[in-house]
C-alpha positions in Angstrom: 83.1 57.7 130.4 84.9 54.5 131.5 84.3 51.7 129.0 82.4 48.6 130.3 83.6 45.2 129.2 81.0 43.2 127.2 82.9 40.0 126.2 81.7 36.6 126.9 83.6 33.3 127.1 81.8 30.3 125.7 83.2 26.8 126.1 83.7 24.7 122.9 84.9 21.2 122.2 88.3 22.6 121.4 88.7 25.3 124.0 86.7 28.6 124.3 85.3 31.3 122.1 85.8 34.9 123.2 82.7 36.7 121.8 82.2 40.4 121.7 79.3 42.2 119.9 78.6 45.8 118.8 75.5 47.3 117.2 76.1 49.9 114.5 73.4 52.1 113.1 74.4 51.4 109.5 73.6 49.1 106.6 75.5 45.8 106.6 77.4 46.7 103.4 78.8 49.9 105.1 79.9 48.0 108.2 81.4 45.3 106.0 83.5 47.9 104.3 84.7 49.2 107.7 86.1 45.7 108.5 87.4 44.8 105.0 88.5 48.0 103.1 92.1 48.8 103.8 91.5 52.6 103.8 88.8 52.1 106.4 90.5 49.5 108.5 93.5 51.9 108.7 91.2 54.3 110.8 90.8 51.8 113.7 93.1 48.8 113.3 95.6 49.3 110.5 95.9 49.1 106.7 96.5 45.9 104.8 97.9 45.0 101.5 97.7 41.9 99.2 95.3 39.8 97.2 92.4 39.4 99.7 90.6 36.2 98.8 90.0 32.9 100.7 93.2 30.8 101.0 95.5 33.8 100.4 97.6 35.6 103.0 97.7 39.4 103.2 99.9 41.7 105.3 98.2 43.8 108.0 99.8 46.6 109.9 98.8 46.7 113.5 99.0 50.5 113.5 97.9 51.0 117.1 100.4 48.6 118.6 103.9 49.4 119.8 106.1 49.9 116.8 103.1 49.3 114.4 104.3 45.9 113.2 103.1 44.2 110.0 101.9 40.6 110.2 100.7 37.9 107.9 96.9 37.2 108.1 95.4 34.3 106.2 91.9 34.6 104.9 90.2 31.4 105.8 86.7 32.3 104.6 85.1 35.4 103.1 81.4 35.6 102.4 80.5 39.3 101.8 78.8 41.1 103.5 78.2 38.8 106.4 81.2 36.6 107.3 85.0 36.8 107.5 87.3 34.3 109.1 91.0 34.9 109.4 94.0 33.4 111.2 97.5 34.5 112.0 100.5 33.0 113.8 103.0 34.9 115.9 105.2 34.4 119.0 102.0 34.1 121.1 100.6 31.3 119.0 97.8 31.0 116.5 95.0 33.5 116.4 91.8 32.3 114.7 89.1 35.0 114.5 85.8 35.6 112.8 83.5 38.5 112.2 79.8 37.9 111.5 77.4 40.7 110.5 73.7 40.6 110.5 71.3 43.5 109.7 67.9 44.2 111.2 65.9 47.4 110.7 68.8 49.5 109.5 71.2 48.5 112.3 74.0 45.9 111.9 75.2 43.6 114.7 78.9 42.8 114.5 79.8 39.7 116.3 83.5 39.2 116.8 84.8 35.7 117.9 88.3 34.7 118.7 88.6 30.9 118.9 91.0 30.1 121.9 92.6 26.8 122.5 93.3 27.9 126.1 92.0 30.6 128.4 95.6 31.6 129.1 96.0 35.3 128.3 92.3 36.1 128.1 92.9 38.9 130.7 95.0 40.6 128.0 93.2 39.5 124.9 89.7 40.5 125.9 90.5 44.2 126.8 92.5 44.5 123.5 89.5 43.5 121.4 87.1 45.7 123.5 89.5 48.5 122.7 89.7 47.7 119.0 85.9 47.4 118.6 85.4 50.7 120.3 88.1 52.2 118.0 85.9 50.9 115.1 82.8 52.7 116.5 84.7 55.9 117.2 86.3 55.9 113.7 82.8 55.5 112.1 81.3 58.2 114.2 84.2 60.7 113.8 84.6 60.7 117.6 87.9 60.8 119.5 89.6 57.5 119.6 89.7 55.7 123.0 92.7 55.4 125.1 94.0 51.8 125.6 94.8 52.7 129.2 91.1 52.8 129.9 90.9 49.1 128.8 94.0 47.5 130.1 94.7 46.7 132.9 91.2 48.0 134.0 89.3 45.1 132.3 91.8 42.4 133.0 90.0 41.1 136.1 86.7 40.9 134.3 88.1 38.7 131.6 90.1 36.5 134.0 86.8 36.1 136.0 85.2 34.7 132.8 87.9 32.1 132.7 87.4 31.2 136.4 90.7 32.7 137.4 
């Protein structure tokens, strides 16, 4: 089944927020562990190492990217089990991201937000996060991991359309 893009682009005073949500049939604490425990993040994004607390920088391996690079990720805010804000800088610029979790009736909504200063590159960024969030779902369900080729370039036009391109 071909994945359908779900992202939204919301204008802010400083740029735009790329927002993607997923609903997981699991308690909030279990979903929190999926996005913060290095053994569990390794299943869908990559492992990490370091002293994970607000203000500190940890090293995260982007295990599903070409050459599986390690990068520095600063923990800007951490409020278990509902909010994590991080930032990193690389050749593409600064990436500021948040995960917010809320539980209702045994299901947890995961809301991922990337704060963008510009819409440039959203055609590449959006499909990437759709892929990673579906990787999270597949890893939790014991399902086959998705193929990135089903996300990019297939979803590029959808995300560029959100930006008015």
